[in-house]
C-alpha positions as CSV (number, residue, x, y, z in Angstrom):
1,X,-16.1,-108.9,56.7
2,X,-17.5,-107.7,60.0
3,X,-15.9,-108.7,63.2
4,X,-18.1,-110.3,65.9
5,X,-18.8,-108.2,69.0
6,X,-17.0,-109.2,72.3
7,X,-19.8,-108.0,74.5
8,X,-18.1,-104.7,75.5
9,X,-20.4,-102.6,73.5
10,X,-22.3,-101.3,76.6
11,X,-19.1,-100.3,78.3
12,X,-18.0,-98.5,75.3
13,X,-21.3,-96.6,74.9
14,X,-21.0,-95.6,78.7
15,X,-17.5,-94.2,78.1
16,X,-18.6,-92.3,75.0
17,X,-21.7,-91.0,76.9
18,X,-19.5,-89.6,79.7
19,X,-16.9,-88.2,77.2
20,X,-19.7,-86.3,75.4
21,X,-21.1,-85.1,78.7
22,X,-17.7,-83.8,79.8
23,X,-17.1,-82.2,76.5
24,X,-20.5,-80.3,76.7
25,X,-19.7,-79.2,80.3
26,X,-16.3,-78.0,79.3
27,X,-17.7,-76.2,76.2
28,X,-20.2,-74.4,78.3
29,X,-17.6,-73.3,80.9
30,X,-15.1,-72.3,78.1
31,X,-17.7,-70.3,76.3
32,X,-17.8,-67.7,79.2
33,X,-14.0,-67.5,79.1
34,X,-14.1,-66.9,75.3
35,X,-16.7,-64.2,75.7
36,X,-14.5,-62.4,78.2
37,X,-11.5,-62.9,76.0
38,X,-13.3,-61.5,72.9
39,X,-15.5,-58.8,74.2
40,X,-14.4,-58.3,77.9
41,X,-13.1,-55.0,79.0
42,X,-10.6,-54.4,81.8
43,X,-11.1,-51.6,84.5
44,X,-9.9,-50.4,87.8
45,X,-12.6,-50.7,90.5
46,X,-12.7,-48.8,93.8
47,X,-13.7,-50.9,96.9
48,X,-16.7,-49.4,98.6
49,X,-17.2,-52.0,101.4
50,X,-16.0,-55.4,102.4
51,X,-17.6,-58.1,104.7
52,X,-17.2,-61.7,105.3
53,X,-20.2,-63.9,104.4
54,X,-21.0,-67.7,104.3
55,X,-21.6,-69.4,101.0
56,X,-23.6,-72.7,101.4
57,X,-22.6,-75.5,99.2
58,X,-24.9,-78.6,99.1
59,X,-22.9,-81.8,98.7
60,X,-25.3,-84.7,98.6
61,X,-27.0,-85.0,102.1
62,X,-24.8,-82.5,103.7
63,X,-24.2,-78.7,103.5
64,X,-20.7,-77.4,103.5
65,X,-20.2,-73.7,104.4
66,X,-17.5,-71.7,102.6
67,X,-16.3,-68.4,104.1
68,X,-15.8,-65.8,101.6
69,X,-15.1,-62.1,101.4
70,X,-18.0,-60.2,99.7
71,X,-16.5,-57.0,98.3
72,X,-18.7,-54.2,96.9
73,X,-17.0,-52.4,94.0
74,X,-17.6,-49.3,91.9
75,X,-16.2,-48.9,88.4
76,X,-16.7,-46.8,85.3
77,X,-17.7,-48.8,82.3
78,X,-16.7,-48.0,78.7
79,X,-19.7,-45.5,78.3
80,X,-18.5,-43.7,81.4
81,X,-21.4,-44.9,83.6
82,X,-20.9,-45.9,87.2
83,X,-21.6,-49.4,87.9
84,X,-21.8,-51.2,91.4
85,X,-21.5,-54.8,91.9
86,X,-20.5,-57.2,94.7
87,X,-17.7,-59.7,94.0
88,X,-16.8,-62.8,96.1
89,X,-13.2,-63.1,96.8
90,X,-11.5,-66.1,98.6
91,X,-11.1,-65.9,102.3
92,X,-8.0,-64.5,103.4
93,X,-7.8,-62.1,100.5
94,X,-6.5,-58.7,101.6
95,X,-7.5,-55.6,99.7
96,X,-4.6,-53.5,98.3
97,X,-3.5,-50.5,100.2
98,X,-4.8,-48.1,97.5
99,X,-8.3,-49.6,97.7
100,X,-8.4,-50.5,94.0
101,X,-8.6,-53.8,92.2
102,X,-8.4,-54.7,88.6
103,X,-11.6,-56.2,87.2
104,X,-12.8,-57.5,83.9
105,X,-16.5,-57.0,82.7
106,X,-18.7,-57.6,79.6
107,X,-20.1,-54.3,78.1
108,X,-23.9,-54.0,78.3
109,X,-24.2,-57.1,80.5
110,X,-25.2,-56.2,84.1
111,X,-23.5,-58.0,87.0
112,X,-20.7,-59.3,84.9
113,X,-17.7,-58.0,86.6
114,X,-15.1,-60.4,87.9
115,X,-11.7,-60.2,89.5
116,X,-8.9,-60.4,87.0
117,X,-6.4,-62.3,89.3
118,X,-9.1,-64.9,90.2
119,X,-9.6,-66.2,86.7
120,X,-8.8,-69.8,86.1
121,X,-8.3,-71.4,82.7
122,X,-8.5,-75.1,83.8
123,X,-11.8,-75.7,81.8
124,X,-10.3,-74.1,78.7
125,X,-7.2,-76.4,78.9
126,X,-9.5,-79.4,79.4
127,X,-11.6,-78.3,76.5
128,X,-8.5,-77.8,74.2
129,X,-7.4,-81.4,75.1
130,X,-10.9,-82.7,74.2
131,X,-10.7,-80.9,70.9
132,X,-7.2,-82.4,70.2
133,X,-8.6,-85.8,70.9
134,X,-11.4,-85.4,68.6
135,X,-9.0,-84.1,65.9
136,X,-6.7,-87.2,66.4
137,X,-9.8,-89.5,66.3
138,X,-11.0,-88.0,63.0
139,X,-7.6,-88.2,61.4
140,X,-7.3,-91.8,62.5
141,X,-10.7,-92.6,61.1
142,X,-9.9,-90.8,57.9
143,X,-6.8,-92.9,57.5
144,X,-8.6,-96.0,58.4
145,X,-11.3,-95.3,55.8
146,X,-8.9,-94.7,53.0
147,X,-6.5,-97.5,53.9
148,X,-6.8,-100.5,51.5
149,X,-8.5,-103.5,52.9
150,X,-5.9,-106.1,53.8
151,X,-6.6,-109.3,55.7
152,X,-5.2,-110.0,59.2
153,X,-2.6,-112.5,57.8
154,X,-1.4,-109.9,55.3
155,X,-0.9,-107.4,58.1
156,X,1.0,-109.9,60.2
157,X,3.2,-110.8,57.3
158,X,4.1,-107.1,56.6
159,X,4.9,-106.6,60.2
160,X,7.2,-109.6,60.2
161,X,8.9,-108.3,57.1
162,X,9.4,-104.9,58.6
163,X,10.9,-106.5,61.6
164,X,13.3,-108.6,59.6
165,X,14.3,-105.5,57.5
166,X,15.2,-103.7,60.7
167,X,17.1,-106.5,62.1
168,X,19.1,-107.0,58.8
169,X,19.6,-103.2,58.6
170,X,21.4,-103.3,62.0
171,X,23.7,-106.0,60.9
172,X,24.5,-104.3,57.6
173,X,25.5,-101.0,59.4
174,X,28.2,-102.7,61.6
């Protein structure tokens, strides 16, 4: 009735663990994108000042320095209040000639503004692929659970008959 384990259960559990960790991480990162998509507002911000700064990234035993442009912006929120915030732009970014950039912010959340053109949806796509994989898995399990129990020999016999039918159908259509 039950098949004997071939000893790969630990490897399977490791794979499942990392898939779950990846799904949780992508869900966390996707949630912020969903918040911006549902409740985010778009505004035009005026550039107040701009200077280059260094962002330290710790990678194991070493520290990598990323040069970024820190831009101080001022914008009006939906209530008409002036908000000021600093946003990091990639190095080499040049401000528009009119001194204004499009930003997206969350109402009633301080320091939530972000540059509209710098948004990436990579985590959203990975999350959607995870959701698709989970859906396929559940459909497969549902089909498997509702499939009548047939022995291995019976499955092999049915496959053999299906191959024969295909072969004979090719000769019959000539």
